[in-house]
C-alpha positions as CSV (number, residue, x, y, z in Angstrom):
1,M,14.8,16.0,0.2
2,P,12.9,12.8,1.0
3,R,12.4,11.8,4.6
4,R,11.9,8.2,5.7
5,I,9.0,9.1,7.9
6,D,7.1,10.2,4.7
7,I,7.0,6.6,3.4
8,E,4.6,5.4,6.1
9,G,2.6,8.6,5.6
10,A,2.3,8.0,1.9
11,F,1.1,4.5,2.5
12,H,-1.6,5.7,4.9
13,T,-2.7,8.5,2.5
14,A,-3.0,6.0,-0.3
15,I,-5.5,3.8,1.6
16,K,-9.0,4.0,0.1
17,H,-12.0,3.6,2.4
18,A,-15.1,2.0,0.9
19,P,-18.6,2.6,2.2
20,D,-18.8,-1.0,3.4
21,G,-15.7,-0.5,5.6
22,R,-13.3,-2.2,3.4
23,R,-9.8,-0.6,3.2
24,T,-7.6,-1.2,0.2
25,V,-4.4,0.3,-1.2
26,T,-2.9,-0.2,-4.7
27,T,0.7,-0.1,-5.6
28,E,0.0,2.6,-8.1
29,D,-1.6,4.9,-5.5
30,F,1.2,4.2,-3.0
31,V,3.9,5.1,-5.6
32,K,1.9,8.2,-6.6
33,H,1.8,9.4,-3.0
34,L,5.5,8.5,-2.5
35,A,6.4,10.7,-5.5
36,L,4.6,13.6,-3.8
37,A,7.0,13.2,-0.9
38,N,10.0,13.1,-3.2
39,W,10.4,9.3,-3.1
40,N,10.7,7.8,-6.7
41,W,10.1,4.1,-6.2
42,S,9.3,1.4,-8.7
43,F,6.2,-0.8,-8.2
44,K,8.6,-3.6,-7.1
45,E,10.2,-1.4,-4.4
46,A,6.8,-0.3,-3.2
47,N,5.5,-3.9,-3.0
48,D,8.6,-5.0,-1.2
49,W,8.1,-2.3,1.4
50,I,4.5,-3.2,1.9
51,E,5.3,-6.9,2.3
52,S,8.1,-6.2,4.8
53,H,6.6,-3.4,6.8
54,V,2.8,-3.9,6.8
55,S,1.4,-7.1,8.4
56,T,-2.2,-6.1,8.4
57,F,-2.7,-5.9,4.6
58,K,-2.9,-9.0,2.3
59,D,-2.5,-9.2,-1.4
60,I,-5.9,-9.5,-3.2
61,S,-4.7,-8.9,-6.7
62,T,-6.7,-10.6,-9.5
63,S,-3.9,-10.4,-12.1
64,E,-0.2,-11.1,-12.3
65,G,2.4,-8.3,-12.3
66,Q,3.7,-5.6,-10.1
67,A,0.5,-3.5,-10.1
68,R,-1.1,-5.1,-7.0
69,T,-4.0,-4.4,-4.6
70,F,-3.8,-5.0,-0.9
71,M,-6.7,-5.2,1.6
72,L,-6.8,-4.6,5.3
73,F,-7.6,-7.8,7.1
74,N,-8.0,-9.0,10.7
75,P,-5.4,-11.7,11.3
76,N,-7.5,-12.9,14.3
77,G,-10.2,-14.5,12.2
78,G,-12.0,-12.1,10.1
79,L,-11.8,-9.7,7.1
């Protein structure tokens, strides 16, 4: 049975850490980790959750569609 607390955990698990310190998460990875926690969401549902619950990531997608990429940013003046 899915638990709401697992949604945030799936998001944090889906974050990729680059050697230069950049942190990104893709909708595809987030949905994949949600499925492991028994949440079967569409890309749209995952994007809507990110947009409404995560204020420290911004959309850096280079193409249109629901398969998006979000990057951690510093809202106080830096990336």
